[in-house]
C-alpha positions as CSV (number, residue, x, y, z in Angstrom):
1,M,0.0,-0.1,0.2
2,K,0.8,3.4,-0.5
3,T,1.7,5.6,2.9
4,T,-1.7,6.7,4.3
5,F,-2.5,7.9,7.3
6,G,-5.5,7.8,9.2
7,Q,-7.1,7.9,13.6
8,V,-7.8,4.9,15.1
9,V,-10.8,5.9,17.5
10,I,-11.3,3.6,20.5
11,G,-12.7,3.5,23.8
12,P,-15.6,2.1,25.8
13,P,-19.5,1.9,25.0
14,G,-21.1,4.8,24.7
15,C,-18.5,7.8,24.2
16,G,-18.8,9.0,21.7
17,K,-16.3,7.3,19.2
18,T,-18.9,6.8,16.2
19,T,-20.7,10.1,16.1
20,Y,-16.7,11.6,16.3
21,C,-16.2,9.3,13.4
22,H,-18.9,11.8,12.1
23,G,-17.7,14.9,12.9
24,M,-14.4,14.1,12.0
25,S,-15.3,13.5,8.8
26,Q,-17.8,16.7,8.3
27,F,-15.0,18.1,9.6
28,L,-11.3,16.8,7.3
29,T,-13.7,16.9,4.5
30,Q,-14.4,21.0,5.1
31,L,-10.9,21.4,4.8
32,G,-10.6,19.3,1.2
33,R,-9.5,16.4,2.6
34,E,-10.3,12.3,1.2
35,V,-11.8,10.7,4.0
36,A,-13.1,6.7,4.0
37,V,-14.3,6.1,7.3
38,I,-14.2,2.8,8.3
39,N,-16.5,0.4,10.1
40,L,-14.8,-2.5,12.4
41,D,-17.4,-2.8,14.8
42,P,-19.9,-6.1,14.0
43,A,-23.0,-5.1,16.2
44,N,-23.1,-1.6,15.0
45,D,-25.9,-1.3,12.2
46,S,-27.4,1.9,12.8
47,L,-24.0,4.4,11.7
48,P,-24.5,8.2,10.7
49,Y,-21.9,8.6,8.1
50,N,-20.9,7.2,4.9
51,C,-19.5,3.8,5.3
52,A,-16.4,3.0,3.3
53,L,-15.7,-0.6,4.4
54,D,-18.3,-2.0,6.9
55,I,-16.6,-5.1,8.8
56,S,-20.1,-6.4,8.1
57,D,-19.7,-7.4,4.8
58,L,-17.2,-9.7,6.5
59,I,-18.9,-11.4,9.9
60,T,-21.6,-10.0,12.5
61,L,-21.2,-10.0,15.8
62,S,-25.2,-11.2,15.8
63,D,-24.5,-13.8,13.7
64,V,-20.9,-14.9,15.8
65,M,-24.2,-15.0,18.8
66,D,-26.1,-17.6,17.3
67,T,-23.5,-19.5,15.3
68,L,-21.3,-20.1,18.7
69,K,-23.8,-19.3,21.4
70,L,-22.1,-16.6,23.0
71,G,-22.1,-13.6,24.4
72,P,-21.9,-9.3,23.2
73,N,-17.9,-9.3,25.0
74,G,-17.2,-12.5,24.1
75,G,-18.6,-12.5,20.8
76,L,-16.6,-9.2,19.6
77,L,-13.8,-11.5,20.6
78,Y,-14.6,-13.7,18.6
79,C,-15.4,-10.8,15.8
80,M,-11.4,-9.1,16.2
81,E,-9.6,-12.5,16.0
82,Y,-11.9,-13.3,13.2
83,L,-10.5,-10.0,11.5
84,E,-6.7,-10.8,13.0
85,K,-7.5,-14.5,10.4
86,N,-8.7,-12.9,7.9
87,I,-6.3,-10.0,7.3
88,D,-5.7,-10.4,3.9
89,W,-9.1,-9.6,2.8
90,F,-8.3,-6.9,4.9
91,E,-5.8,-5.4,3.2
92,K,-7.5,-5.4,-0.6
93,E,-10.6,-3.5,0.9
94,L,-8.4,-1.1,2.2
95,K,-6.1,-1.2,-1.1
96,K,-9.2,0.9,-2.4
97,L,-9.3,4.0,-0.1
98,E,-5.5,4.5,-0.9
99,G,-5.3,8.3,-1.6
100,K,-7.6,8.8,1.6
101,Y,-7.5,9.7,5.4
102,L,-8.8,6.8,7.6
103,L,-10.8,6.8,10.0
104,F,-11.2,3.4,11.9
105,D,-14.5,3.2,14.5
106,F,-14.1,0.0,16.8
107,P,-15.8,-1.7,18.7
108,G,-16.4,-0.2,22.3
109,Q,-14.9,-4.0,24.7
110,V,-12.4,-2.0,26.7
111,E,-10.5,-5.5,26.7
112,L,-9.5,-5.0,23.4
113,Y,-7.6,-2.8,24.2
114,T,-6.0,-3.4,27.0
115,H,-5.0,-7.0,27.6
116,H,-6.4,-8.9,24.3
117,N,-4.8,-9.1,21.1
118,A,-6.0,-9.1,18.0
119,V,-6.6,-5.8,17.9
120,R,-3.4,-4.8,18.7
121,N,-1.7,-7.5,15.9
122,V,-4.3,-5.3,13.6
123,L,-2.4,-2.6,14.4
124,Q,0.7,-3.7,13.7
125,K,-0.1,-5.1,10.2
126,L,-1.8,-2.1,8.9
127,Q,1.8,-0.6,10.2
128,K,3.5,-3.1,8.2
129,W,1.9,-1.7,5.1
130,D,3.1,1.7,5.4
131,C,-0.5,3.0,8.0
132,R,0.6,5.9,9.8
133,L,-1.8,6.0,12.6
134,V,-2.6,8.0,15.9
135,A,-4.9,6.3,18.5
136,V,-7.9,8.4,19.8
137,H,-8.9,6.6,23.1
138,L,-12.0,8.4,24.3
139,V,-13.7,8.7,27.6
140,D,-16.8,10.4,28.8
141,S,-16.8,13.3,30.8
142,H,-19.1,12.3,33.2
143,Y,-16.6,9.8,35.1
144,C,-15.0,13.5,36.4
145,S,-17.2,13.9,38.5
146,D,-16.8,10.9,40.7
147,S,-12.9,10.8,41.8
148,S,-12.9,6.6,42.3
149,K,-14.2,6.4,38.9
150,F,-12.2,8.8,37.3
151,I,-9.3,6.7,39.0
152,S,-9.8,3.6,37.7
153,V,-10.0,6.0,33.4
154,L,-6.9,6.9,34.0
155,L,-6.0,3.2,34.5
156,T,-8.0,2.2,31.5
157,S,-6.2,5.0,29.9
158,L,-2.6,4.3,30.6
159,S,-3.2,-0.1,30.1
160,T,-4.8,0.8,26.6
161,M,-2.0,3.2,25.5
162,L,1.0,0.7,27.1
163,Q,-1.3,-2.2,25.3
164,I,-1.7,-0.8,22.0
165,E,1.5,1.1,21.0
166,L,0.8,4.0,18.6
167,P,1.2,7.6,19.2
168,H,-1.9,8.3,21.3
169,V,-4.3,11.3,22.8
170,N,-6.8,10.5,25.1
171,V,-10.0,12.8,24.5
172,L,-12.8,13.7,26.8
173,S,-15.6,13.4,25.4
174,K,-19.3,14.9,26.2
175,C,-17.8,18.2,27.8
176,D,-20.4,20.4,27.0
177,L,-22.7,18.1,29.4
178,I,-20.6,18.0,31.9
179,E,-22.0,20.0,34.4
180,K,-25.6,18.1,34.1
181,F,-23.4,14.7,35.9
182,G,-23.0,16.7,38.6
183,K,-20.8,20.1,40.1
184,L,-16.9,18.8,39.5
185,S,-14.8,18.5,42.5
186,F,-11.8,20.2,40.7
187,N,-11.3,22.8,37.6
188,L,-11.6,20.6,33.8
189,D,-7.4,21.6,33.6
190,F,-7.2,19.2,36.7
191,Y,-9.3,16.9,34.8
192,T,-7.2,17.5,31.9
193,E,-3.3,17.9,32.5
194,V,-3.8,14.9,35.4
195,L,-1.5,16.9,37.9
196,D,-1.7,15.8,41.7
197,L,-4.6,13.2,41.8
198,H,-3.5,12.2,45.4
199,Y,-6.2,15.3,46.0
200,L,-8.8,13.3,44.6
201,L,-8.2,10.6,47.8
202,D,-9.4,13.5,49.9
203,D,-12.1,13.8,47.8
204,F,-13.7,10.0,48.0
205,K,-17.0,10.2,49.5
206,E,-16.9,9.1,53.6
207,S,-18.4,5.7,52.8
208,Q,-16.8,2.3,54.1
209,D,-16.4,0.4,50.9
210,V,-14.4,3.6,49.2
211,Q,-12.6,4.1,52.6
212,K,-11.2,-0.5,52.7
213,Y,-9.8,0.8,49.2
214,K,-8.1,3.6,49.4
215,K,-4.8,2.6,50.1
216,L,-5.7,0.4,46.8
217,N,-6.5,4.0,45.1
218,S,-3.0,6.0,46.7
219,A,-1.1,2.4,44.9
220,L,-2.6,2.9,41.5
221,I,-2.1,6.8,41.6
222,D,1.6,6.0,42.4
223,I,1.4,4.3,39.6
224,I,-0.4,5.9,37.2
225,E,2.1,9.1,38.4
226,E,4.8,6.9,37.6
227,Y,4.4,6.2,34.1
228,S,3.2,10.3,33.5
229,L,2.2,9.5,30.5
230,V,-1.8,10.3,31.0
231,S,-3.3,13.6,29.7
232,F,-6.4,14.2,28.9
233,V,-8.1,16.2,25.8
234,P,-11.2,18.5,26.3
235,L,-14.1,17.7,23.3
236,F,-17.3,19.7,22.0
237,V,-18.0,17.3,18.8
238,E,-21.9,18.8,19.0
239,V,-20.6,22.1,18.7
240,R,-19.4,23.3,15.9
241,G,-17.2,26.0,17.2
242,D,-14.7,23.7,18.3
243,Y,-13.8,22.8,15.1
C-alpha cells in the first residue's frame, strides 16, 4: 500500500466514538481532505456516516452469537480474532481506499485494548503496510464527577496506551454535558492535565466501601503518576465552534 494516514478511534461503550468519526469526517471534508470511515464494530448497524468499509461484510456479532452461542463480550472478541485471521481480506479492501485519510471506528469493549492481542496485531499489520496511525482514545467526561471512577479511567487509559503502542491522544468527550452529571470537585484543567492526583483521595465519599480501598487507590495513583503518560484533551464534538 501507499503511505496512508489515519486515526484509530477507540474507547469504552457510549463514549461517542461513532459520533466523533462522523464529526471528524465532516471536518476533514470541509478542509478538502478525502476521507474514508471504516466501521470495525460488528455490532454497530446504525451508522450516521457513509461507510467506506464495513466489517459486517465479513462477520457480524449477531451471527457469531447465534452460531457459537456466545454472549456479546465473547462474540466481540471472536469477531476481532476473525478479522485478524482474515487480514488478507482487510488488506485487499483497504487498497481500494488508497490516497484517503482513514478513520477506523472500533467497538467499545475495553479488554480489546487493555490486554487482548487481536486489535493490537491488526494495528501492527496496518503499520507494516505503511499506515501512519494515531490512536484517539475517547472517555466520557461524566467520569470526572466521581473521583474513584476517574482513577479507573486513568488506569484504563494508561493500560490502553501501553498495549496499543501507537502515538496516542486521550480525549474527554461530551464536555458540553459535563455539568449535567454534577458539579466537579476541581476545575476542568485538573482532570485534563492529570496533576496532583492525590487530591482525589480527599474527595472520596466517606462511605465504608470507598475508605476500605483508599490504600489501593493511592497505590494506583502512584503507578499512574510514575508513568506520567496520561493527559486529556477536552472535546465538544456536537458544538460546531469547537471545529
